C-alpha positions as CSV (number, residue, x, y, z in Angstrom):
1,M,120.9,108.7,93.2
2,N,118.4,110.3,90.6
3,D,116.2,107.6,89.4
4,V,115.3,109.6,86.3
5,R,118.9,109.9,85.3
6,S,120.1,106.4,86.2
7,T,119.2,102.9,87.1
8,G,120.5,99.8,88.6
9,A,119.2,96.2,88.6
10,T,115.4,96.3,89.3
11,R,113.6,94.3,86.5
12,A,116.5,92.7,84.6
13,V,116.9,93.9,81.1
14,H,118.8,91.6,78.6
15,V,120.3,92.4,75.2
16,V,119.2,89.4,73.2
17,G,120.0,90.5,69.7
18,V,122.3,93.0,68.0
19,G,123.0,93.7,64.4
20,M,124.6,96.3,62.2
21,V,125.6,96.9,58.6
22,P,129.2,97.7,57.4
23,F,129.9,101.4,57.8
24,T,130.7,103.2,54.6
25,R,131.9,106.6,53.4
26,P,129.2,108.9,52.2
27,S,130.4,108.5,48.6
28,A,129.1,104.8,48.6
29,G,125.7,106.2,48.3
30,A,124.0,104.1,51.1
31,R,120.4,105.2,51.9
32,Y,119.2,105.5,55.5
33,E,116.1,103.6,55.2
34,R,117.8,100.6,53.6
35,M,120.5,100.6,56.2
36,G,118.2,101.1,59.2
37,A,115.9,98.1,57.9
38,D,118.9,95.9,57.3
39,A,120.4,96.5,60.8
40,A,117.0,95.9,62.4
41,R,116.6,92.7,60.5
42,E,120.0,91.5,61.6
43,A,119.4,92.2,65.3
44,L,116.0,90.4,65.2
45,R,117.7,87.4,63.4
46,D,120.4,87.5,65.9
47,A,117.8,87.4,68.8
48,G,115.6,84.8,67.1
49,V,112.7,87.2,67.5
50,D,110.0,87.9,64.8
51,Y,109.2,91.6,64.5
52,S,105.6,90.9,65.4
53,L,106.8,90.3,69.0
54,I,108.4,93.7,69.2
55,Q,106.1,96.0,71.3
56,Q,107.9,99.3,71.0
57,A,110.7,100.8,68.9
58,Y,113.0,103.8,69.3
59,A,114.6,104.9,66.1
60,G,117.6,107.5,66.4
61,W,119.1,109.8,63.6
62,V,120.3,113.2,63.4
63,Y,120.4,114.4,59.8
64,G,116.8,113.7,58.2
65,D,113.3,114.6,58.1
66,S,110.6,113.8,60.8
67,T,109.5,110.1,61.0
68,S,112.6,108.7,59.3
69,G,112.3,105.9,61.9
70,Q,109.0,104.9,60.4
71,A,110.6,105.0,56.8
72,A,113.2,102.5,57.9
73,L,111.1,100.1,60.1
74,Y,108.0,100.1,57.7
75,D,110.2,98.0,55.4
76,V,110.6,95.5,58.2
77,G,107.0,95.2,59.0
78,L,103.8,97.1,59.4
79,T,102.6,96.0,63.0
80,G,101.2,99.3,64.3
81,I,103.6,99.5,67.3
82,P,104.6,102.9,68.8
83,I,107.7,104.1,66.8
84,L,109.4,107.0,68.5
85,N,112.1,109.1,66.7
86,V,115.1,110.3,68.7
87,N,117.7,113.0,68.1
88,N,120.3,113.7,70.6
89,N,123.3,114.8,68.4
90,C,126.2,112.1,68.7
91,S,124.6,110.3,71.7
92,T,121.4,109.5,69.7
93,G,121.9,105.9,69.4
94,S,122.6,105.5,73.1
95,S,119.5,107.6,73.9
96,A,117.4,105.3,71.9
97,L,118.8,102.4,73.8
98,W,118.3,104.2,77.2
99,L,114.6,104.6,76.3
100,A,114.3,101.0,75.2
101,R,115.9,99.8,78.4
102,Q,113.7,102.2,80.5
103,A,110.6,100.8,78.8
104,V,111.5,97.1,79.6
105,E,112.8,97.7,83.0
106,S,109.7,99.7,84.2
107,G,107.3,96.9,82.8
108,A,105.8,99.2,80.2
109,A,107.0,96.8,77.6
110,D,108.5,93.3,77.4
111,C,110.5,93.3,74.1
112,V,111.8,96.6,72.5
113,L,114.0,97.4,69.4
114,A,116.4,100.3,69.5
115,L,117.7,101.3,66.0
116,G,120.1,103.9,64.9
117,F,121.2,105.1,61.4
118,E,122.7,108.0,59.6
119,Q,123.1,109.0,56.0
120,M,125.8,111.6,56.1
121,A,127.2,114.0,53.6
122,N,130.9,114.5,52.9
123,G,132.8,117.1,55.0
124,A,132.7,118.5,58.5
125,L,129.4,118.6,60.5
126,T,127.4,121.7,59.9
127,M,124.2,123.3,61.1
128,V,121.2,122.6,58.7
129,Y,119.1,125.5,59.7
130,N,120.6,129.0,59.5
131,D,117.4,131.0,60.0
132,R,117.0,130.1,63.8
133,T,118.8,130.1,67.0
134,S,121.6,127.4,67.1
135,P,121.1,124.8,70.0
136,L,124.9,125.1,70.5
137,G,124.9,128.9,70.6
138,R,125.1,128.8,74.4
139,W,128.7,127.4,73.9
140,D,130.0,130.4,71.9
141,E,130.5,132.8,74.8
142,P,132.4,130.5,77.2
143,M,134.7,129.2,74.2
144,A,135.4,132.7,73.0
145,K,136.9,133.5,76.4
146,L,139.2,130.7,76.2
147,Q,140.3,130.6,72.5
148,E,140.1,132.6,69.3
149,P,137.4,131.3,67.0
150,T,138.3,130.4,63.4
151,N,136.5,129.3,60.3
152,G,137.4,125.7,61.0
153,P,134.9,123.1,61.8
154,F,133.1,123.9,65.1
155,A,133.5,120.4,66.5
156,A,137.2,120.3,65.7
157,Q,137.5,123.6,67.4
158,M,135.8,122.4,70.6
159,F,137.6,119.1,70.9
160,G,140.9,120.5,69.6
161,G,140.6,123.1,72.3
162,A,139.9,120.5,74.8
163,G,143.1,118.6,73.8
164,R,145.2,121.8,74.0
165,E,143.9,122.4,77.5
166,H,144.9,119.0,78.5
167,M,148.5,119.7,77.0
168,E,148.7,122.9,78.8
169,R,147.7,121.7,82.1
170,Y,149.6,118.3,82.1
171,G,152.2,118.6,79.5
172,T,150.7,116.0,77.2
173,S,152.4,115.6,73.8
174,L,151.1,115.7,70.4
175,E,152.6,112.2,70.0
176,T,150.3,110.8,72.6
177,F,147.2,111.8,70.7
178,A,148.7,110.3,67.5
179,K,149.3,107.1,69.2
180,I,145.5,106.9,70.0
181,S,144.8,107.1,66.3
182,V,147.4,104.4,65.6
183,K,145.8,102.1,68.2
184,A,142.4,102.8,66.6
185,R,143.6,101.5,63.2
186,K,145.3,98.4,64.8
187,H,142.0,97.4,66.4
188,A,139.9,98.2,63.3
189,A,142.2,96.0,61.1
190,H,140.2,93.1,62.5
191,N,136.7,94.6,62.2
192,P,134.8,93.9,58.9
193,Y,132.4,96.6,59.8
194,A,135.0,99.5,60.1
195,V,135.6,102.1,57.3
196,F,139.4,102.5,57.9
197,R,141.2,99.2,58.4
198,D,144.7,100.0,57.0
199,E,147.3,100.5,59.7
200,I,149.0,103.9,60.1
201,T,152.0,105.4,61.9
202,V,152.6,108.1,64.4
203,E,154.5,110.0,61.7
204,Q,151.6,109.7,59.1
205,V,149.2,111.0,61.8
206,L,151.4,113.9,62.7
207,N,152.0,114.8,59.0
208,S,148.3,114.7,57.9
209,P,146.8,118.0,57.3
210,H,146.5,120.3,60.5
211,I,142.7,120.9,61.5
212,Y,142.8,122.9,64.7
213,G,144.9,123.1,67.9
214,P,146.7,119.6,68.2
215,L,144.3,118.0,65.8
216,T,145.3,116.7,62.4
217,R,143.0,115.1,60.0
218,L,143.9,111.5,61.1
219,M,143.1,112.4,64.7
220,C,139.4,113.2,63.5
221,C,136.6,110.7,62.9
222,P,135.3,110.7,59.3
223,P,131.8,111.4,58.1
224,T,130.2,108.0,57.8
225,C,126.9,106.2,56.7
226,G,125.6,103.2,58.7
227,A,123.1,101.6,61.0
228,A,123.0,99.4,64.1
229,A,120.3,98.0,66.3
230,A,119.6,96.1,69.4
231,V,116.8,94.0,70.8
232,V,116.2,94.3,74.7
233,C,113.6,92.3,76.6
234,S,112.7,91.2,80.1
235,A,114.0,87.9,81.6
236,D,110.5,86.5,81.6
237,F,110.0,87.3,78.0
238,A,113.3,85.8,77.0
239,E,112.5,82.6,79.1
240,R,109.2,82.2,77.4
241,H,110.8,82.4,73.9
242,G,114.0,80.6,74.6
243,L,116.2,83.7,74.0
244,D,120.0,84.1,74.8
245,T,120.1,85.9,78.2
246,S,124.0,85.8,78.4
247,V,124.3,89.6,78.3
248,R,122.3,92.0,80.4
249,V,122.4,95.8,81.1
250,R,123.9,96.0,84.8
251,A,123.4,99.6,85.1
252,Q,122.9,102.7,82.8
253,A,122.9,106.5,83.3
254,M,122.1,109.5,81.2
255,T,123.2,113.1,82.1
256,T,123.0,116.5,80.5
257,D,124.9,119.8,81.2
258,T,125.2,121.6,84.4
259,P,126.5,125.0,85.2
260,S,130.1,123.7,85.2
261,T,130.1,123.3,81.4
262,F,129.7,127.0,80.9
263,D,131.4,128.6,84.0
264,S,134.4,126.5,84.6
265,G,136.8,128.1,82.1
266,D,137.9,124.7,81.0
267,M,137.6,123.4,77.5
268,R,137.5,119.8,78.6
269,K,134.3,120.6,80.6
270,I,132.7,122.5,77.7
271,V,132.9,119.4,75.5
272,G,131.3,117.2,78.2
273,Y,133.8,115.9,80.8
274,D,131.6,116.6,83.7
275,M,128.5,115.0,82.0
276,S,130.7,111.9,81.3
277,A,132.1,111.8,84.8
278,A,128.6,112.2,86.4
279,A,127.1,109.3,84.3
280,A,130.1,107.1,85.0
281,R,129.8,107.6,88.7
282,D,126.0,106.8,88.8
283,V,126.7,103.8,86.9
284,Y,129.5,102.5,89.1
285,E,127.5,103.3,92.1
286,A,124.4,101.5,90.8
287,A,126.2,98.5,89.9
288,G,128.6,98.2,93.0
289,V,131.6,98.1,90.8
290,G,134.6,100.4,90.0
291,P,136.4,101.3,86.8
292,E,139.1,98.9,87.8
293,D,136.6,96.0,87.3
294,V,135.8,96.8,83.7
295,D,137.4,94.6,81.2
296,V,136.6,96.3,77.8
297,V,135.3,99.8,76.8
298,E,133.7,101.4,73.9
299,L,134.1,105.1,74.4
300,H,133.3,108.2,72.3
301,D,136.6,109.0,70.5
302,C,135.1,111.5,68.0
303,F,138.7,112.9,68.2
304,S,141.8,111.3,69.6
305,T,141.8,114.3,72.0
306,N,138.5,113.2,73.4
307,E,139.5,109.6,73.8
308,L,142.3,110.6,76.3
309,I,140.1,113.0,78.0
310,S,137.4,110.2,78.2
311,Y,139.9,107.9,79.9
312,E,140.0,110.3,82.8
313,A,136.2,111.2,82.9
314,L,135.3,107.5,83.2
315,G,137.8,106.9,85.9
316,L,139.8,104.6,83.9
317,T,142.9,106.5,85.0
318,P,143.4,109.5,87.4
319,E,142.9,113.0,86.1
320,G,146.1,114.1,84.3
321,E,147.4,110.7,83.8
322,G,146.0,110.0,80.4
323,E,149.3,110.3,78.7
324,K,150.8,107.7,81.0
325,F,147.8,105.4,80.3
326,V,148.7,105.5,76.6
327,A,152.4,105.2,77.1
328,D,152.0,102.1,79.3
329,G,149.8,100.4,76.8
330,D,146.9,100.2,79.3
331,N,144.4,101.1,76.6
332,T,144.8,98.1,74.4
333,Y,145.4,94.4,74.5
334,G,147.6,93.2,77.3
335,G,146.9,96.4,79.2
336,K,144.4,97.3,82.0
337,V,141.4,97.7,79.8
338,V,140.9,97.3,76.1
339,T,139.4,100.5,74.7
340,N,137.6,100.6,71.4
341,P,138.4,97.1,70.1
342,S,136.1,97.9,67.2
343,G,138.5,100.7,66.1
344,G,136.1,103.3,67.6
345,L,134.7,106.4,65.8
346,L,138.1,107.2,64.7
347,S,138.5,104.2,62.5
348,K,135.2,102.2,62.5
349,G,133.5,105.6,61.6
350,H,130.8,107.8,63.2
351,P,127.4,107.7,61.6
352,L,125.9,109.9,64.4
353,G,122.6,108.0,64.9
354,A,124.0,104.6,64.7
355,T,127.2,105.1,66.9
356,G,125.8,104.2,70.3
357,L,124.1,101.1,69.0
358,A,127.4,100.1,67.2
359,Q,129.2,100.3,70.4
360,C,126.4,98.2,72.1
361,A,126.8,95.5,69.4
362,E,130.5,95.4,69.8
363,L,130.3,94.8,73.6
364,V,127.7,92.3,73.2
365,W,129.8,90.3,70.9
366,Q,132.8,90.7,73.4
367,L,130.7,89.4,76.3
368,R,129.4,86.5,74.3
369,G,133.0,85.7,73.2
370,T,132.3,86.0,69.5
371,A,134.4,88.9,68.5
372,G,136.9,86.9,66.7
373,A,140.3,88.4,66.4
374,R,139.2,91.3,68.4
375,Q,138.1,89.3,71.3
376,V,139.2,90.4,74.8
377,E,140.1,87.3,76.7
378,G,137.9,86.7,79.7
379,A,135.5,89.8,79.3
380,R,132.7,89.9,81.9
381,L,132.1,93.6,82.3
382,A,131.9,96.0,79.5
383,L,131.4,99.8,79.6
384,Q,129.9,102.0,76.9
385,H,130.4,105.7,76.7
386,N,128.5,108.0,74.2
387,I,128.2,111.8,74.2
388,G,126.5,114.4,72.2
389,L,127.3,118.1,72.2
390,G,124.3,120.1,73.2
391,G,124.3,118.0,75.4
392,A,123.9,114.4,76.6
393,A,126.2,111.7,77.8
394,V,125.0,108.1,78.2
395,V,127.1,105.4,80.0
396,T,126.0,101.8,80.1
397,L,127.5,98.8,82.0
398,Y,126.9,95.4,80.4
399,E,127.5,92.1,82.2
400,K,128.0,88.6,81.2
401,V,125.7,86.4,83.0
402,S,127.1,83.1,84.0
């Protein structure tokens, strides 16, 4: 096992506080610094920790100018602590959490704040700088060998192509991807933080505007504004300050691309299948558990196609059996493992920098037993999966401590 990429239980790390603000559409006019400060304050309040006790902070965002993290956290307090800004595309929030966990586990700090926020614009994701090499340029050639490029959104082309690959290999139907979107709305109906809470039908999903490949608009996550945060600390710090240690990080892994992303001739791998699978394997090995032991999952459903592909990458179902997993209802309440009880990116929303920490918040609430109508009964092990093209995958296993 590569200690730089992944870790098991050495110095125990507990998630003692989480917080987030309700996610909104960009038209709501939310400002990143206000959302970030509010989410940080909520995580501190939930933990019962004053900001003066925070020793380091990692702030994640994708669209914004340098030191945006300071702009948000200076409204919480001016304590002089190190504030590091993190940008890892859609896995930014989890990357900030990975750094915070690593700092506590290594003994570099006892109590750390991870914060993620995003103030997004309407419309599909675009590159901001057109006068320099795109960090995703390396993906152009292997994609062009597999599918004809269009003027459509580049992320939809990538994940739509991956879904089409799954259909061609395993006979997966369009209706299966639509059912994933329907499930997301059913779960989000009980989440006051979610953007889209109205239930939809398979027919509505299939009849919404076509985007690319199998994808329709209702199979794609919306641009969203929002923020979320977590306070992590050592067991000793928690004991000294009387904090809730009921949730700890059992294992965590972060991976980046390997040659298989570019030379496999497989669109699923181009969008991160192997990164996700490697991170999941590291986590299961470090924790001494298997996917069959997991009770609840928050995974990266930026598109309904990627949710199905991620079932297989994370080992929740064998490769090629994602459609059966959906058809049998094993991805929801009453099935094998409840996936995205929050509504996921498809319905809760996907403010890039905040997503990983919003996933963390949901899973902490699940393990505490405070998720209300979304509660997964008896949840003791929770898995988080967050990927960013370009690329990085972070998988985290949380455990309820008796």
